[in-house]
C-alpha positions as CSV (number, residue, x, y, z in Angstrom):
1,M,-0.1,-0.1,-0.1
2,S,1.4,3.4,-1.2
3,E,1.8,6.4,1.3
4,Q,-1.1,8.1,-0.4
5,Q,-3.3,5.3,0.1
6,Q,-2.5,5.0,3.6
7,D,-2.9,8.9,4.2
8,R,-6.5,8.4,2.9
9,L,-7.3,5.9,5.2
10,T,-5.5,7.5,8.2
11,S,-8.0,9.9,10.4
12,R,-6.5,13.4,10.5
13,T,-7.1,16.1,13.2
14,S,-8.4,19.4,12.6
15,R,-6.2,22.4,14.0
16,I,-9.4,24.1,15.5
17,G,-11.5,20.8,16.0
18,K,-8.6,19.4,18.3
19,L,-8.8,22.5,20.5
20,P,-11.0,21.5,23.8
21,V,-13.8,23.6,24.5
22,T,-13.6,25.0,27.8
23,I,-16.7,25.0,29.8
24,P,-17.0,28.4,31.8
25,K,-18.7,28.7,35.4
26,G,-22.4,28.6,35.2
27,V,-22.8,26.3,32.2
28,T,-23.6,22.7,32.6
29,V,-23.0,20.2,29.9
30,T,-24.2,16.8,29.4
31,I,-23.4,14.4,26.9
32,Q,-25.7,11.5,26.0
33,G,-24.4,9.2,23.1
34,A,-24.7,11.4,20.0
35,K,-26.5,14.1,21.9
36,I,-25.0,17.0,23.7
37,N,-27.0,19.6,26.0
38,V,-25.6,22.7,27.2
39,Q,-27.4,25.1,29.4
40,G,-26.4,28.5,30.8
41,A,-27.7,31.6,32.1
42,K,-29.1,32.6,28.4
43,G,-31.0,29.4,27.8
44,K,-30.5,25.6,27.0
45,L,-29.5,24.1,23.7
46,E,-29.5,20.8,22.2
47,L,-27.3,19.3,19.6
48,A,-27.3,16.0,17.6
49,L,-23.6,15.5,16.7
50,P,-22.6,15.0,13.0
51,L,-22.2,11.5,11.9
52,N,-18.8,9.7,12.7
53,T,-18.1,12.5,15.4
54,S,-18.2,12.1,19.3
55,A,-17.6,14.1,22.2
56,E,-16.6,13.7,25.8
57,L,-16.0,15.6,28.9
58,K,-12.2,15.9,30.1
59,D,-11.2,18.1,33.2
60,G,-14.0,20.6,32.7
61,R,-13.8,20.6,28.9
62,V,-15.3,19.0,25.8
63,V,-13.1,17.2,23.4
64,V,-14.2,16.4,19.9
65,S,-13.0,13.5,17.7
66,S,-14.0,11.9,14.4
67,T,-13.6,8.4,13.2
68,L,-13.9,9.1,9.4
69,P,-10.6,8.4,7.5
70,G,-8.5,11.1,5.8
71,R,-9.3,14.8,5.5
72,D,-13.0,14.1,6.2
73,A,-12.4,13.5,9.6
74,A,-10.7,16.9,10.3
75,R,-13.5,18.5,8.3
76,M,-16.3,17.0,10.9
77,Q,-14.1,17.3,13.9
78,G,-13.8,20.9,13.1
79,L,-17.7,21.4,12.3
80,A,-18.5,19.6,15.6
81,R,-16.3,21.6,17.7
82,A,-17.6,24.9,16.2
83,L,-21.1,24.0,16.9
84,I,-20.3,23.1,20.4
85,A,-18.2,26.3,21.0
86,N,-21.1,28.3,19.7
87,M,-23.7,26.5,22.2
88,V,-21.3,27.5,25.0
89,K,-21.1,31.0,23.7
90,G,-24.7,31.2,23.0
91,T,-25.6,30.0,26.5
92,T,-23.5,32.4,28.2
93,E,-23.4,35.6,26.2
94,G,-26.0,35.1,23.4
95,F,-25.7,36.4,19.8
96,T,-27.2,39.6,18.5
97,R,-28.2,40.9,15.2
98,T,-29.2,44.5,14.5
99,L,-31.3,45.8,11.5
100,E,-32.0,49.0,10.3
101,L,-34.8,50.4,8.6
102,V,-34.1,53.0,5.8
103,G,-36.7,54.9,4.1
104,T,-39.2,57.7,4.8
105,G,-41.7,56.4,7.2
106,Y,-40.4,53.0,7.5
107,R,-40.7,52.2,11.3
108,A,-41.1,49.1,13.4
109,E,-42.6,48.6,17.0
110,M,-43.2,45.9,19.3
111,K,-46.7,44.8,20.5
112,G,-47.1,41.7,22.4
113,G,-44.8,39.0,21.0
114,A,-44.7,40.6,17.6
115,I,-42.9,43.3,15.4
116,H,-45.3,45.4,13.7
117,F,-43.8,47.1,10.6
118,A,-44.5,50.1,8.5
119,L,-42.4,49.6,5.4
120,G,-44.3,51.4,2.6
121,F,-46.7,48.6,1.7
122,S,-50.7,49.4,1.7
123,H,-50.8,47.5,4.8
124,P,-48.8,47.0,8.0
125,V,-46.4,43.9,8.5
126,V,-46.8,41.8,11.6
127,F,-43.8,39.4,12.2
128,P,-44.3,37.0,15.1
129,V,-40.9,36.7,17.1
130,P,-40.0,32.9,17.3
131,A,-39.5,31.0,20.5
132,G,-36.0,31.7,22.0
133,I,-35.6,34.9,20.4
134,S,-35.8,38.3,21.8
135,A,-36.6,41.3,19.8
136,V,-36.3,45.0,20.9
137,V,-36.8,48.3,19.2
138,P,-34.4,50.8,21.0
139,A,-36.4,53.6,22.1
140,D,-33.6,56.4,20.8
141,S,-33.8,54.8,17.5
142,K,-37.4,56.1,16.9
143,G,-38.5,52.9,15.5
144,T,-35.8,52.6,12.8
145,Q,-33.5,49.7,14.5
146,I,-34.4,46.3,15.6
147,V,-32.1,44.3,18.0
148,I,-32.6,40.4,17.6
149,T,-30.9,38.3,20.4
150,G,-30.8,34.4,21.3
151,A,-28.7,31.5,22.7
152,D,-29.0,29.8,19.4
153,R,-26.9,31.5,16.6
154,A,-28.3,29.7,13.9
155,L,-31.7,30.9,14.9
156,V,-30.9,34.4,15.5
157,G,-29.3,34.5,12.0
158,Q,-32.3,32.9,10.5
159,T,-34.7,35.3,12.1
160,A,-32.6,38.4,11.0
161,A,-32.6,36.9,7.5
162,R,-36.5,36.7,7.6
163,V,-37.0,40.1,8.9
164,R,-34.7,41.5,6.1
165,A,-36.5,39.4,3.4
166,I,-39.9,41.3,4.2
167,R,-38.3,44.4,2.5
168,P,-34.8,43.9,1.3
169,P,-32.7,46.8,0.5
170,E,-33.3,48.0,-3.2
171,P,-30.7,49.0,-5.5
172,Y,-32.0,52.4,-6.2
173,G,-31.5,54.5,-3.2
174,G,-31.0,51.5,-0.8
175,K,-34.5,51.7,1.0
176,G,-35.5,48.8,2.9
177,V,-34.4,46.8,5.9
178,R,-30.7,46.0,6.1
179,Y,-28.4,44.5,8.5
180,R,-26.4,47.3,10.7
181,G,-23.0,48.0,8.9
182,E,-24.3,46.3,5.6
183,Q,-23.0,48.0,2.3
184,V,-25.7,47.9,-0.2
185,R,-24.6,48.4,-3.7
186,E,-26.6,51.1,-5.3
187,K,-27.1,51.3,-9.0
188,A,-27.1,54.7,-10.9
189,G,-30.7,55.6,-12.0
190,K,-31.6,56.2,-15.7
191,A,-30.8,59.6,-16.7
192,S,-33.5,61.4,-18.3
193,A,-32.8,62.2,-22.1
194,K,-33.0,65.8,-22.5
195,G,-33.5,67.1,-26.1
196,G,-32.3,65.4,-29.2
197,K,-28.9,65.4,-31.1
198,A,-27.7,68.2,-32.7
C-alpha cells in the first residue's frame, strides 16, 4: 500500500477541532451518546452531533474526535467543535443581530410577541417573534432599529434574515431593511434624455 493510500485511510485532526472547548462557570454540559446538551444563563440548547463524531468531557472541557478516514475526519471534527463552541457562547453571552430600517416613514414597534412594521406597503406587516428569540426596538432609534438576540446562533441569523427578506434593500436609493453595517450596492438611476442630438 502506497503512502498516499495510507494517508487516505488515516484519520486526520483539525487544527481547530482538536482544541478543547472550555466550559465556563455557570454552564452545564451533558453528553448522552450522540446528543449534547448545554445549559447556561441565556438558555438551554441541544445538538445532535454530526455523523462519525463524538464528544467527551475531560477536566471541565469538551473534547471532540472523529472516526472518519482522511481529511473528512478533520472537516467533521472542526464542524462539531465549532457547533459546540457556539452553544457554549450562546448560553453564556448570547448572539445579537441588529437591523436598520432605511426609508421615509419606515418604522417598527413591538406589540405583544410580534414586531409591527410600516415599510411602505399598503398594509402593516406583522412578524411573530419565534420562541427562543428576543426582539427589541430601542427607544432612541425612533423605530428605525431592531435588535434580535438569542442563545442559538443559527436561529438568530435565520430570524434576522427573515425580517430582512420582508423588504430587502433596493438597488435604487437603498430603501429597505438591512443589517447594521451592511454595504448596499446602489445602481445609478436612468438619466432622463434632454433634447435631441444636434
